[in-house]
N, C-alpha and C positions, 0 to 999 in steps of 0.2 A: 434404235427403236422406236417405234412413232409414236408421236404423243398420244393416239387416243390408245394405245397399248399403255404406258405410260399412269394414263388416267385410272385406267382399268383396273392395274396390277395397284393403284395407291389407294383406290375405292378398297377392293378386297381385301387388303392389309388393314388398313386403320379398321373395318368390319371384324376381321376374325381376331385381331391382335391389342393388346394395350399396347402403348408408346416403350412401356419397360421391356415389354416380349419381342423388339423389334429386332431383326438380324441386321447387322450393318449394312449390309444390303439394302435391304427394305428401307433403310432409313434412309441412305441418300436416296432413292430413288422417289422417298415421298419429299425429301426435303429438295430436290431438281423441280418436282412438280409443284411445290406448293410456293418456291423462288419465281416458278415461270408464270404462275395467277401472278404476281407480284404483292406477295405478302413480305413483310419484313420480320427480319431477323428474329426479333422481340417474336410476334405470333407463331413464326415457326417452332421457336424453342419452346414457348407456350403451349404447342399443341402436342409437342414431342416429350415434353416433360423434361427437357435439357435447357441448358442456358444460351445465349443469345450467342455469346462468345464460342460457346463447342460447337452451336449452329456453323460460323462461320470456318471454322478448323476443318469440320468435315468437309464443307461445300470446297475451300481451300485444296484441302487432298485429292479430292476426288473430281476438282478440275470444272464443277458446276459453276456457273455464272451467276454470280448477284446480281444484283442492280446494285446501284450506288444508292448506299444508308450513311442514317443519320447526318441529319440537314440541308442534305443538300435541295436545289431549289425551291427554299423557304418562300412563299408566299403568304403575304397578311393581306387581308379585306375584312370588308365589313359583310356579315352574312345574315341578311333578317330572320328571327325565330324560326318563324313557318318553313323559310327553306333548311335550315340546318335540323331541326326535326323529323324532315322529309328526308334528306342524305342519311340522318342516321339509321331512318328505318329502312333505307336501300341499304342501307351500306352490313346490316345487320343480316337482312334477305341475304343479298351476295354472297354473307360470311368472311368479312373481312373489314379492314378497320374505316372509317371514316373518310379519312387521309389517302389511304391507298385507292377508296369507292372516287376519290375528287378527282384522283390521279389518272383512274380507267375514262372519268369520264372526257378532261382534255385531252387526255391522249384521244380519243373517237372526235370530239370535235375538231383537233388540231389536222388530224388524219384524211377529214373527209371536210375541208374548207367549204366547198359549194353548198355543202347540207347545212354549213354554221352561218355562211352568209342567207340562203334563203332563209333558216328560222328567225336567224338575230336580226336581219336587216340593217339597218343604219347602221347600229350600234355594232357590226362585226366589221363595217368597214370601216379603213386607216385614219384614225384623225392626222391634219395637215398643220406642223405647226408653221404659223405667220409668223414671221421675222420681218419687225419695224426695219423701212429701207432696203428690203430684199425685193428684187425685181423678179 
């Protein structure tokens, strides 16, 4: 099944039925689609009205690849309030959590290093660590 067809099915399914009325097949298709978008187990479960654990079981049984969930790649940094509120607004517009949105932005930047280098300038360049006595 192509991604466009899957996307079409998921949109039609969500429009026509409530999450409780979904057939098991439709539920699997939606879980696959939402997981491919980068949503977390909790977000998928909340959208379908089931627990994150149930989402995980359905995905495992159907062979749906889920991204690594729960605490992987934890990064802590200071984000100015102005940027934090802008991220929150953009994430809401995209229909994902702030962390999922930040992950998408980072993935886009890392995949195209030349764009990042042009946009960020010297900040994108690696920092050389000078050691005392190193020649």
